[in-house]
VEXTI-915789 format. One line per field, with one value per residue (C-alpha): residue number from 1; residue in one letter; x, y, z. Coordinates in steps of 0.5 Angstrom, whole numbers, plus 500, padded with zeros to 3 digits. Layout:
<rs>
pos = c(NUM,...)
code = c(a,...)
px = c(X,...)
py = c(Y,...)
pz = c(Z,...)
</rs>
This chain:
<rs>
pos = c(1,2,3,4,5,6,7,8,9,10,11,12,13,14,15,16,17,18,19,20,21,22,23,24,25,26,27,28,29,30,31,32,33,34,35,36,37,38,39,40,41,42,43,44,45,46,47,48,49,50,51,52,53,54,55,56,57,58,59,60,61,62,63,64,65,66,67,68,69,70,71,72,73,74,75,76,77,78,79,80,81,82,83,84,85,86,87,88,89,90,91,92,93,94,95,96,97,98,99,100,101,102,103,104,105,106,107,108,109,110,111,112,113,114,115,116,117,118,119,120,121,122,123,124,125,126,127,128,129,130,131,132,133,134,135,136,137,138,139,140,141,142,143,144,145,146,147,148,149,150,151,152,153,154,155,156,157,158,159,160,161,162,163,164,165,166,167,168,169,170,171,172,173,174,175,176,177,178,179,180,181,182,183,184,185,186,187,188,189,190,191,192,193,194,195,196,197,198,199,200,201,202,203,204,205,206,207,208,209,210,211,212,213,214,215,216,217,218,219,220,221,222,223,224,225,226,227,228,229,230,231,232,233,234,235,236,237,238,239,240,241,242,243,244,245,246,247,248,249,250,251,252,253,254,255,256,257,258,259,260,261,262,263,264,265,266,267,268,269,270,271,272,273,274,275,276,277,278,279,280,281,282,283,284,285,286,287,288,289,290,291,292,293,294,295,296,297,298,299,300,301,302,303,304,305,306,307,308,309,310,311,312,313,314,315,316,317,318,319,320,321,322,323,324,325,326,327,328,329,330,331,332,333,334,335,336,337,338,339,340,341,342,343,344,345,346,347,348,349,350,351,352,353,354,355,356,357,358,359,360,361,362,363,364,365,366,367,368,369,370,371,372,373,374,375,376,377,378,379,380,381,382,383,384,385,386,387,388,389,390,391,392,393,394,395,396,397,398,399,400,401,402,403,404,405,406,407,408,409,410,411,412,413,414,415)
code = c(x,x,x,x,x,x,x,x,x,x,x,x,x,x,x,x,x,x,x,x,x,x,x,x,x,x,x,x,x,x,x,x,x,x,x,x,x,x,x,x,x,x,x,x,x,x,x,x,x,x,x,x,x,x,x,x,x,x,x,x,x,x,x,x,x,x,x,x,x,x,x,x,x,x,x,x,x,x,x,x,x,x,x,x,x,x,x,x,x,x,x,x,x,x,x,x,x,x,x,x,x,x,x,x,x,x,x,x,x,x,x,x,x,x,x,x,x,x,x,x,x,x,x,x,x,x,x,x,x,x,x,x,x,x,x,x,x,x,x,x,x,x,x,x,x,x,x,x,x,x,x,x,x,x,x,x,x,x,x,x,x,x,x,x,x,x,x,x,x,x,x,x,x,x,x,x,x,x,x,x,x,x,x,x,x,x,x,x,x,x,x,x,x,x,x,x,x,x,x,x,x,x,x,x,x,x,x,x,x,x,x,x,x,x,x,x,x,x,x,x,x,x,x,x,x,x,x,x,x,x,x,x,x,x,x,x,x,x,x,x,x,x,x,x,x,x,x,x,x,x,x,x,x,x,x,x,x,x,x,x,x,x,x,x,x,x,x,x,x,x,x,x,x,x,x,x,x,x,x,x,x,x,x,x,x,x,x,x,x,x,x,x,x,x,x,x,x,x,x,x,x,x,x,x,x,x,x,x,x,x,x,x,x,x,x,x,x,x,x,x,x,x,x,x,x,x,x,x,x,x,x,x,x,x,x,x,x,x,x,x,x,x,x,x,x,x,x,x,x,x,x,x,x,x,x,x,x,x,x,x,x,x,x,x,x,x,x,x,x,x,x,x,x,x,x,x,x,x,x,x,x,x,x,x,x,x,x,x,x,x,x,x,x,x,x,x,x,x,x,x,x,x,x,x,x,x,x,x,x,x,x,x,x,x,x)
px = c(500,503,504,501,508,509,502,503,510,507,501,506,510,504,503,510,513,520,519,522,518,514,513,506,504,499,498,494,488,483,478,477,475,478,479,486,488,493,494,496,490,493,493,485,482,477,475,478,485,488,488,496,495,490,495,501,497,494,501,505,510,513,512,519,518,512,511,506,504,509,504,504,511,513,507,507,515,514,510,513,519,521,523,518,519,526,527,531,537,535,536,528,523,515,510,503,497,495,488,487,482,486,481,483,488,494,501,507,508,515,520,518,511,505,498,492,485,479,480,487,489,496,495,502,508,515,520,528,530,530,523,520,523,520,513,513,515,512,507,510,511,517,514,516,512,508,501,497,490,487,480,482,478,481,478,477,471,469,463,467,470,463,460,466,465,462,467,473,471,469,476,480,476,477,485,485,490,486,483,476,471,469,466,459,461,456,450,452,446,449,454,460,465,467,474,477,483,485,486,479,473,466,461,454,449,453,449,453,449,454,448,451,459,464,465,472,474,481,487,484,477,472,464,460,453,448,451,449,454,452,457,461,464,471,472,479,485,483,476,470,463,458,453,447,450,447,453,449,453,459,462,469,472,480,484,482,475,469,462,455,448,446,452,451,455,461,468,472,479,482,481,474,468,461,460,452,446,444,444,450,450,453,459,466,469,477,481,480,473,468,461,457,451,445,449,445,445,441,443,437,433,425,425,429,433,441,445,449,455,460,466,468,464,467,467,462,456,457,453,454,451,448,441,444,450,451,457,464,467,474,479,479,471,467,459,455,450,443,447,443,447,443,444,451,454,461,465,472,478,478,471,466,459,454,448,441,439,443,449,450,452,459,463,470,476,477,470,467,459,454,447,451,454,460,467,474,477,482,488,492,485,484,491,490,484,487,493,488,484,490,493,487,490,497,499,501,501,508,511,510,502,502,505,501,494,497,498,491,488,491,489,482,482,485,479)
py = c(500,507,511,518,521,518,521,527,528,526,531,537,534,534,541,543,547,547,550,547,542,543,540,537,538,535,540,535,540,536,532,526,520,514,516,518,513,510,516,523,527,529,522,521,520,527,526,522,523,524,531,531,529,535,540,538,538,545,548,545,542,536,533,533,531,530,533,529,527,523,517,517,518,510,508,514,513,506,508,515,516,522,524,524,529,531,538,538,541,548,555,557,552,551,548,547,545,538,540,545,542,544,547,554,557,560,562,560,567,570,568,570,570,566,565,565,564,567,563,565,558,558,555,556,558,560,561,560,553,555,558,553,548,552,552,545,543,548,552,558,563,569,575,579,574,577,575,575,573,568,565,557,552,547,541,540,534,528,532,538,532,530,538,539,532,534,540,536,530,535,538,531,528,534,533,526,523,517,517,519,513,514,507,505,499,502,506,514,519,526,531,530,525,518,517,509,506,502,496,497,492,494,488,488,493,498,505,511,518,523,529,531,530,525,518,516,508,507,501,494,496,492,494,488,487,492,496,504,509,516,522,525,518,515,508,506,502,494,496,491,494,488,486,491,496,503,507,514,521,523,517,515,508,508,502,495,495,491,495,493,495,502,507,514,520,516,515,508,509,503,495,495,491,492,487,485,489,494,502,506,513,520,516,515,508,507,501,494,494,489,490,484,482,487,492,498,505,511,518,522,523,522,529,531,535,537,530,531,526,524,522,518,515,520,526,531,531,536,539,537,542,537,533,528,524,517,513,514,507,506,501,494,494,488,488,482,480,485,490,496,503,509,516,519,512,512,505,505,502,495,494,488,489,482,485,484,491,497,498,505,511,512,505,505,502,494,493,486,487,481,481,478,485,489,487,488,485,480,483,477,474,481,481,473,476,482,478,473,479,483,476,476,482,480,484,484,488,492,492,499,499,492,496,502,498,494,501,503,497,497,505,502,497,502,507)
pz = c(500,498,504,506,505,498,496,499,495,489,490,490,484,480,482,479,485,486,493,500,504,511,517,518,525,530,535,539,540,536,540,535,540,538,531,533,538,533,528,528,526,519,517,518,511,511,503,498,501,508,510,509,502,501,504,500,494,496,498,492,497,500,507,510,517,522,529,533,540,544,544,537,535,535,531,526,525,523,517,515,510,514,521,526,532,529,526,519,519,516,518,517,517,515,520,518,522,521,522,517,512,506,502,502,498,502,501,506,510,510,515,522,521,522,519,524,523,526,532,533,531,528,521,518,521,518,523,525,527,535,535,531,536,542,538,536,543,548,543,545,539,539,542,535,531,525,525,519,519,514,512,514,517,522,524,531,532,528,525,523,518,516,515,510,506,500,499,500,496,490,491,492,486,481,482,480,475,473,466,465,463,456,454,456,460,466,466,467,469,470,468,472,470,472,473,473,473,468,473,476,474,473,473,469,471,475,475,477,478,477,478,484,483,480,481,482,482,484,482,483,486,484,483,483,479,480,485,485,486,487,486,489,491,492,491,494,491,492,495,493,492,493,489,489,494,494,495,496,495,499,501,501,502,503,500,501,504,503,502,501,503,504,505,505,507,510,510,511,513,510,510,514,512,511,506,508,508,513,513,515,514,516,520,520,520,522,520,521,523,521,521,522,517,518,522,522,524,526,523,525,531,531,533,528,534,534,535,542,542,548,544,551,556,561,557,556,552,546,541,534,530,526,525,521,525,525,528,530,530,532,529,530,532,531,531,531,526,527,531,532,533,535,533,535,537,539,539,542,539,540,542,540,540,540,544,542,544,542,545,549,545,548,549,551,548,549,551,550,550,550,553,560,560,559,561,558,552,554,550,548,545,542,539,536,532,530,527,524,521,518,515,511,507,508,513,521,526,527,534,535,533,538,544,543,543,549,552,550,553,559,560,558,564,569,567)
</rs>
């Protein structure tokens, strides 16, 4: 699988830029629930691309280093080609906030300056090396720094990602290098294009509705018989859309997913399965998730009220500003057949749900839920399952990922 670093470099090279690179910075100020247990915020898929890929494309610069919370440094270093939490040897350096959505057109400021948004959050900093180190380590800017106000949105919560999903998908898909489909192998309705990799497969009966945006099908993806794809929509490399699936607008599926049933307004990070019937709407799904047959979520309250969510069971209830809000599902979550998820449900990393009644709307990490109650998911058993699941994709958990998962499980046990 191609890393975010490689794709970010490709994006900047395609822009034709010869400028120097930047440090991508997770400032730890986001609250994304379980979605950032195992990855920095900038590696979240927030459209067809991850946020860092979009930022690199927008700026026309390569990532040359990453600065992440200490708890994530080892696991990120294991998948990065660049230094992590180490500054490159340059007199002046540029850092970019990894929560920036990457939609606005911004220019890197002159040395000694920072770009700040309306909430006084630093979006881009261009500082001497010593000042940059203090900024990244201590969040302290020099007293003489020049502040320039810009219009730039920084993600803070999962619902922020869904609020901008249509815009990020449209932006990412418009930049695709994949060729436009010109034959009649599928039925297309709408004025936007279908882009398809030459090695993608479309079986008979597929319909694409591009009235609202393009459809992009990446390398090795398979869309099986009688599936319906509604744009904007992205089908990632190696992902399979099952027979008769209804993929409604604003969906993005990362590499190696299996998707069926009815799905809309939803992002799958990568390597997750929802192969069977069941509705999933306005949700974000992590990696290595398996949703059992008939798993269905609610994304709308019967009262049509604003959805209130808790990203952790002991966290505060927060207004999402959304009427349509489904589920936030952490990595390595499993649900049994017929699972029902209520509006605004959050399932923590590594949790297994096998209850006939809907689970609580906020479930901690590494819980084993059955009709007998909730208990801790024994870590050795969890890892046995994780290794089996990843082996099916010719992968295995690395030592840094395993160590981080063990720390998360221990913290969940203590909590």
